[in-house]
C-alpha positions as CSV (number, residue, x, y, z in Angstrom):
1,Y,0.0,0.2,0.1
2,S,1.4,3.3,-1.2
3,G,-1.4,5.6,-0.9
4,E,-1.1,8.8,1.2
5,E,-5.0,10.2,0.7
6,G,-6.5,7.2,3.1
7,F,-8.9,4.4,2.4
8,E,-10.7,5.1,-1.2
9,A,-14.1,4.4,-1.1
10,R,-15.0,5.0,-4.5
11,V,-13.3,1.5,-5.4
12,S,-15.0,-0.8,-2.5
13,A,-17.2,-3.6,-3.2
14,A,-21.0,-3.5,-1.8
15,G,-21.1,-5.0,1.3
16,M,-24.1,-5.1,4.1
17,W,-24.7,-1.9,4.2
18,G,-23.8,-0.4,0.8
19,Y,-20.5,0.2,-1.0
20,G,-17.7,1.8,1.4
21,I,-15.0,1.0,3.4
22,Y,-15.9,-1.8,6.7
23,F,-13.9,-1.9,9.5
24,A,-14.8,-4.1,12.4
25,E,-14.0,-4.4,16.0
26,N,-12.5,-8.1,15.8
27,A,-9.5,-8.6,13.6
28,S,-10.9,-12.4,13.8
29,Y,-14.0,-11.4,11.5
30,S,-12.1,-9.4,9.0
31,H,-9.7,-12.4,8.8
32,G,-11.8,-14.0,6.3
33,Y,-11.5,-10.7,4.2
34,A,-7.9,-10.2,4.4
35,H,-5.7,-10.5,1.0
36,P,-3.9,-14.0,0.5
37,L,-0.3,-14.0,0.4
38,Q,1.8,-16.5,-1.8
39,N,3.5,-17.9,1.4
40,G,-0.2,-18.6,2.9
41,Q,-0.2,-16.2,5.0
42,K,-3.3,-13.3,4.8
43,Q,-2.9,-9.2,5.1
44,F,-5.1,-6.7,6.4
45,F,-4.7,-3.4,8.0
46,V,-5.2,-2.7,11.5
47,S,-6.5,0.6,12.4
48,S,-7.6,2.8,14.9
49,V,-10.4,4.6,13.0
50,I,-12.5,8.0,14.2
51,V,-15.8,7.7,13.1
52,G,-18.1,10.8,13.8
53,E,-21.7,10.5,14.4
54,T,-22.8,7.1,13.6
55,H,-26.5,6.4,11.8
56,R,-27.0,2.5,13.2
57,C,-29.5,0.4,11.0
58,A,-30.4,-2.9,10.8
59,S,-29.2,-4.9,7.4
60,S,-32.1,-5.0,4.9
61,S,-32.4,-4.7,0.7
62,V,-33.0,-0.8,1.7
63,T,-29.5,-0.2,3.9
64,N,-27.6,-2.5,1.2
65,Q,-27.6,0.3,-1.4
66,L,-26.3,3.0,0.4
67,R,-23.8,5.3,-1.4
68,M,-23.2,7.4,2.0
69,P,-24.5,8.0,4.7
70,P,-28.4,9.0,5.3
71,A,-29.3,12.5,5.9
72,K,-29.8,13.4,9.7
73,R,-31.3,16.8,9.8
74,K,-31.0,20.3,7.7
75,N,-29.6,23.1,9.4
76,N,-30.4,26.5,7.5
77,G,-31.9,25.2,4.7
78,A,-28.5,22.9,4.2
79,T,-28.4,19.3,4.7
80,E,-26.4,17.4,6.8
81,Y,-25.4,13.6,7.0
82,Y,-24.2,11.2,9.4
83,D,-20.5,10.5,8.8
84,S,-20.8,6.7,9.4
85,V,-23.2,3.7,9.1
86,S,-22.7,1.0,12.0
87,G,-24.9,-2.2,12.4
88,N,-24.9,-5.5,13.8
């Protein structure tokens, strides 16, 4: 990895809550998605993540099409969006 701009959501695949960058609290969950190396080991990032104000939701056919977090409120005519989406 040689990026300097952080994780890039524009090249992500659809997951349970739509397109985006997914993080797990436990590395054991991420192990199944890890990049396999030629020597049989697996490779993934260990990161500290600040998620901001989170929209919590269950998995459904509606939420798995998200391309960005949903709107939370309008402030002076401008729509504000949640910073992240989280679910079980």
